[in-house]
C-alpha positions as CSV (number, residue, x, y, z in Angstrom):
1,X,43.0,54.6,44.1
2,X,44.1,51.6,41.5
3,X,46.9,49.7,43.2
4,X,48.8,49.2,40.3
5,X,48.9,52.8,40.0
6,X,49.9,53.3,43.7
7,X,53.1,51.0,42.7
8,X,53.7,53.4,39.9
9,X,54.0,55.9,41.6
10,X,55.5,54.7,44.7
11,X,58.2,53.9,42.4
12,X,58.7,56.7,41.4
13,X,58.6,58.3,44.3
14,X,61.0,55.9,45.5
15,X,63.3,57.2,42.5
16,X,63.1,60.6,43.6
17,X,64.2,60.2,47.1
18,X,67.4,57.8,45.8
19,X,68.8,59.9,43.2
20,X,68.9,63.1,45.9
21,X,70.3,60.6,48.4
22,X,72.9,59.2,45.7
23,X,74.0,63.6,45.4
24,X,74.6,64.0,48.6
25,X,77.0,59.8,48.2
26,X,75.4,58.4,50.3
27,X,75.5,54.5,49.6
28,X,73.3,51.8,48.3
29,X,70.9,55.5,47.7
30,X,67.6,53.3,45.8
31,X,67.0,50.5,48.5
32,X,67.5,53.4,51.5
33,X,65.2,56.1,49.0
34,X,63.1,52.4,48.5
35,X,63.0,52.4,52.4
36,X,62.3,54.9,53.7
37,X,59.3,55.7,51.1
38,X,57.2,53.0,52.1
39,X,57.7,53.7,55.4
40,X,56.5,57.1,55.0
41,X,53.5,54.9,53.4
42,X,52.8,52.6,56.0
43,X,53.0,55.7,58.4
44,X,51.0,58.3,56.5
45,X,48.7,56.7,53.6
46,X,47.7,53.5,55.2
47,X,43.8,54.2,53.9
48,X,45.2,53.7,50.5
49,X,46.4,50.4,50.8
50,X,49.1,50.7,48.8
51,X,51.3,47.5,49.0
52,X,54.8,45.5,47.4
53,X,54.2,42.3,46.1
54,X,56.6,39.4,47.2
55,X,56.9,38.4,43.3
56,X,58.2,41.9,42.7
57,X,60.9,42.0,45.4
58,X,61.8,37.9,44.6
59,X,62.3,39.3,40.7
60,X,64.3,41.9,41.7
61,X,66.5,39.5,44.0
62,X,67.1,37.3,40.8
63,X,69.2,40.8,39.2
64,X,70.7,42.0,42.4
65,X,72.2,38.0,43.1
66,X,73.2,38.4,39.8
67,X,74.8,41.7,39.9
68,X,76.7,39.9,43.6
69,X,78.2,36.6,42.2
70,X,79.1,38.5,39.2
71,X,81.9,39.8,41.4
72,X,83.4,36.6,42.3
73,X,85.6,35.1,40.1
74,X,88.5,32.5,40.2
75,X,90.9,34.9,42.1
76,X,88.3,35.8,44.5
77,X,87.6,31.8,45.5
78,X,91.2,30.9,46.0
79,X,91.4,34.4,48.3
80,X,88.8,32.9,50.3
81,X,90.6,29.3,50.9
82,X,93.1,31.3,52.6
83,X,90.8,32.8,55.2
84,X,88.9,29.9,56.1
85,X,89.7,30.7,60.2
86,X,88.6,34.8,59.4
87,X,85.3,33.7,58.1
88,X,84.1,31.0,60.6
89,X,86.0,32.8,63.5
90,X,84.0,36.1,63.1
91,X,80.4,34.4,62.0
92,X,80.7,32.2,65.6
93,X,82.0,35.8,67.7
94,X,79.0,38.1,65.7
95,X,76.7,34.8,66.5
96,X,76.8,34.5,70.0
97,X,77.3,38.6,70.4
98,X,73.9,38.5,69.4
99,X,72.5,35.8,71.2
100,X,74.1,36.9,74.7
101,X,72.1,40.4,73.9
102,X,69.2,38.6,73.6
103,X,69.0,37.0,76.6
104,X,69.7,40.4,78.2
105,X,66.4,41.9,76.0
106,X,64.3,38.8,77.1
107,X,65.5,39.3,81.1
108,X,65.2,42.9,80.4
109,X,61.2,42.9,79.2
110,X,60.9,39.4,80.8
111,X,59.9,38.4,77.5
112,X,59.9,34.3,76.2
113,X,63.9,34.2,75.8
114,X,63.6,31.6,72.5
115,X,61.0,33.7,70.7
116,X,64.0,37.1,71.7
117,X,67.2,34.7,69.8
118,X,65.1,33.9,67.2
119,X,64.0,37.7,66.9
120,X,67.3,38.7,67.1
121,X,69.5,36.1,65.0
122,X,71.6,38.5,62.6
123,X,70.6,37.8,58.4
124,X,67.7,35.3,60.2
125,X,64.9,36.9,59.3
126,X,63.1,33.9,56.6
127,X,64.1,30.9,58.8
128,X,62.9,32.8,62.4
129,X,59.7,33.3,60.3
130,X,59.7,29.6,58.9
131,X,59.8,28.8,62.8
132,X,57.1,30.9,63.9
133,X,55.0,29.0,61.4
134,X,56.1,25.6,63.3
135,X,56.5,26.6,66.5
136,X,53.2,27.5,68.6
137,X,55.3,28.5,71.6
138,X,56.9,31.5,69.5
139,X,55.7,35.1,70.0
140,X,55.7,36.0,66.5
141,X,55.1,39.3,67.0
142,X,58.1,39.7,69.1
143,X,59.4,37.8,66.2
144,X,58.9,39.5,63.9
145,X,59.1,42.9,64.8
146,X,62.9,42.3,66.5
147,X,64.0,40.7,63.2
148,X,62.5,44.0,61.2
149,X,64.5,46.7,63.7
150,X,67.4,44.4,63.4
151,X,67.0,44.5,59.3
152,X,66.9,48.4,59.6
153,X,68.4,49.6,61.8
154,X,71.7,47.5,60.4
155,X,70.9,48.4,56.9
156,X,70.7,52.0,57.7
157,X,73.4,52.7,60.0
158,X,76.1,50.8,58.3
159,X,76.4,53.3,55.2
160,X,75.9,56.3,57.8
161,X,79.2,54.7,59.8
162,X,81.1,53.1,57.2
163,X,81.2,57.0,55.7
164,X,81.4,59.3,58.4
165,X,83.6,57.1,61.2
166,X,85.5,55.0,59.2
167,X,86.0,57.6,55.7
168,X,84.3,56.1,52.7
169,X,84.3,56.9,49.5
170,X,81.8,56.4,47.7
171,X,82.5,55.8,44.1
172,X,79.2,55.2,42.2
173,X,75.2,54.6,43.5
174,X,76.4,51.1,43.5
175,X,74.7,50.2,40.5
176,X,77.6,48.6,38.3
177,X,80.6,47.6,39.0
178,X,84.0,47.4,36.9
179,X,82.9,47.0,33.2
180,X,85.9,43.9,33.6
181,X,84.6,42.5,29.9
182,X,83.7,38.8,29.5
183,X,80.8,37.3,28.9
184,X,77.2,39.7,28.0
185,X,75.3,40.8,30.6
186,X,72.1,39.6,29.5
187,X,73.6,36.6,30.3
188,X,72.0,37.4,34.0
189,X,68.9,36.1,32.6
190,X,69.8,32.2,31.9
191,X,72.0,32.0,35.2
192,X,69.5,33.6,38.2
193,X,66.5,32.4,36.8
194,X,68.7,28.5,37.0
195,X,69.9,29.3,39.8
196,X,67.2,30.3,41.0
197,X,65.1,27.3,40.4
198,X,68.1,24.7,41.9
199,X,68.0,26.9,44.5
200,X,64.3,26.4,45.1
201,X,64.6,23.0,44.6
202,X,67.8,21.7,47.3
203,X,65.9,24.2,49.6
204,X,68.8,26.9,50.1
205,X,68.0,30.2,52.3
206,X,66.2,32.9,50.1
207,X,67.3,30.8,47.0
208,X,66.0,33.3,44.3
209,X,69.0,35.8,45.8
210,X,71.7,32.5,47.1
211,X,70.9,30.6,44.1
212,X,72.0,33.6,41.1
213,X,74.3,34.5,43.3
214,X,76.5,31.2,43.8
215,X,75.1,30.2,40.4
216,X,76.9,33.0,38.1
217,X,80.0,32.8,40.8
218,X,80.6,29.5,39.6
219,X,79.8,30.7,36.3
220,X,82.0,33.3,36.6
221,X,85.3,30.6,38.0
222,X,84.6,28.3,36.1
223,X,83.7,29.8,32.5
224,X,85.5,33.4,32.6
225,X,83.9,37.0,33.9
226,X,80.7,38.1,33.1
227,X,79.9,41.8,32.6
228,X,77.9,43.7,35.3
229,X,74.3,44.1,34.7
230,X,73.0,47.6,33.4
231,X,72.3,50.1,35.4
232,X,68.8,50.8,34.3
233,X,68.1,47.2,35.4
234,X,69.7,47.6,38.8
235,X,68.1,50.5,39.6
236,X,64.8,49.4,39.7
237,X,65.6,46.0,41.8
238,X,67.5,48.0,43.8
239,X,64.6,50.1,44.6
240,X,62.0,47.0,44.5
241,X,64.3,45.7,47.3
242,X,64.0,48.9,49.1
243,X,60.3,49.4,49.5
244,X,59.3,45.5,49.8
245,X,61.7,45.9,53.5
246,X,59.5,49.2,54.2
247,X,56.5,48.0,53.8
248,X,57.4,44.9,56.5
249,X,57.6,47.5,58.8
250,X,53.7,47.5,60.9
251,X,52.6,50.3,63.4
252,X,50.6,48.0,65.2
253,X,53.0,45.2,65.9
254,X,56.0,47.5,67.4
255,X,53.3,49.5,69.4
256,X,52.3,45.8,71.0
257,X,55.5,45.4,72.2
258,X,57.1,49.1,72.3
259,X,58.9,47.7,75.4
260,X,61.1,45.8,73.2
261,X,61.2,48.8,70.0
262,X,64.0,50.4,72.5
263,X,65.6,47.9,73.5
264,X,66.0,46.4,70.3
265,X,67.1,49.2,68.8
266,X,70.1,49.5,71.1
267,X,70.8,46.1,70.2
268,X,71.3,46.8,67.2
269,X,73.2,49.6,67.7
270,X,75.6,47.6,70.4
271,X,76.1,44.3,67.5
272,X,77.5,46.8,64.7
273,X,80.2,48.1,67.9
274,X,81.0,44.8,68.1
275,X,81.2,43.9,64.6
276,X,84.2,47.2,64.6
277,X,85.7,45.6,66.8
278,X,86.2,42.3,65.2
279,X,86.3,43.8,61.5
280,X,89.6,46.0,63.0
281,X,90.6,42.4,64.4
282,X,90.7,40.5,60.9
283,X,91.3,43.1,58.5
284,X,94.6,43.6,59.6
285,X,95.2,39.9,60.2
286,X,94.4,39.2,56.4
287,X,95.8,42.9,55.7
288,X,92.1,43.8,53.6
289,X,90.0,47.0,54.4
290,X,88.5,48.2,57.4
291,X,85.5,49.2,55.3
292,X,85.8,46.2,53.6
293,X,86.0,44.3,56.5
294,X,83.3,45.8,58.9
295,X,80.4,45.1,55.6
296,X,81.6,41.6,55.1
297,X,81.0,41.0,59.0
298,X,78.2,43.0,59.7
299,X,74.9,41.5,60.7
300,X,72.7,43.1,57.8
301,X,71.2,41.8,54.6
302,X,74.2,39.8,52.5
303,X,72.5,41.8,49.2
304,X,72.5,44.9,51.4
305,X,76.0,45.1,52.8
306,X,77.7,43.7,48.8
307,X,75.5,46.3,47.0
308,X,77.2,49.0,49.8
309,X,80.5,47.3,49.1
310,X,80.3,47.9,45.2
311,X,79.4,51.9,45.9
312,X,82.5,52.3,47.5
313,X,84.9,50.5,45.6
314,X,85.3,48.0,48.6
315,X,86.5,44.2,47.8
316,X,82.8,42.8,47.1
317,X,84.1,39.4,46.6
318,X,85.1,39.0,50.5
319,X,82.1,40.7,51.2
320,X,80.2,38.6,49.6
321,X,82.3,35.3,51.0
322,X,82.4,36.7,54.9
323,X,78.0,37.0,54.5
324,X,77.4,33.8,52.4
325,X,78.6,32.1,54.8
326,X,77.4,33.3,57.8
327,X,73.8,33.3,56.2
328,X,74.1,29.7,55.5
329,X,75.6,28.7,59.5
330,X,72.7,31.0,60.4
331,X,69.6,29.0,58.8
332,X,71.2,25.3,58.4
333,X,71.9,24.7,61.5
334,X,71.3,27.3,64.3
335,X,67.6,26.9,64.0
336,X,68.2,23.2,64.6
337,X,70.6,24.8,67.6
338,X,68.3,26.6,69.5
339,X,65.4,23.8,69.3
340,X,67.4,21.4,70.8
341,X,69.4,24.2,73.5
342,X,65.5,25.0,74.8
343,X,64.0,21.8,74.7
344,X,67.1,20.6,76.5
345,X,66.3,23.4,78.8
346,X,63.0,24.0,79.4
347,X,63.6,20.2,80.5
348,X,65.6,20.8,83.3
349,X,63.2,23.3,84.5
350,X,60.5,20.9,84.3
351,X,62.3,17.9,86.4
């Protein structure tokens, strides 16, 4: 089968699955539709060699980044400044809980502890893969599988938890937000391209997502509101993100470390309950909804959680703020800390 024909068939099927999920009022249906379609393709149709390339995902991130950043205006910025304690406190608690669970997994499976800790970093998939390239002592199978399983578990479980346990109401498919007027949505093209370019130059983590997010947010704060991107653009973007995530699943890698598989899923569920407790406390303190707090503090992808918030009419600016700060800390602080900690620990053992 021609590879591009296969991709067209794949995205059409994913779109149909997403539409079905939307009918059942499932949040981020097109991302989940893409993930489920790609996972089935990897398991049942691997012989056809259909893939979803990173450049296709990167273009989709430009669109999603604009969509997320467009929700952040001067009001949201002022609101964030009053929640510094909550943002930093929830981030530290979330990361700490993940590291404790990673150490428990390492002990129970007799796996390298450093690999487990890096593999369970919440929101640190990109930096985790880079650390594997730079450090030969890490087990890339452990790191990659734990990161993918954690992300899958969070992205799949969170929408169902907020709908069926927190009684959230899905108000849209998450393709657009309410039209607030302002600059025409086609401004996403220069904003996203400029944000991605600058993000790469300053070594921003996931620059093609965070670059457009920050560029659009800064523009919205300083120049005025922008219109949400058109649904006919956002839908394929979400499908592309979901397809790429689903293609990351590698049955061969998972089979090699099957003893970690179940524990990682269990640990992911545990961290979601820890997140719920943290969100309950801070949402009560700052008086935003529990659903907003849960999505803001869930250890999943920033794009997926923000888009889920859009589909439920939650405060996306709060979700973005908490997720963004955690992502920056995860990528700027945690790698150096973990390298320092395990080097220090290994020196003590050798001594």
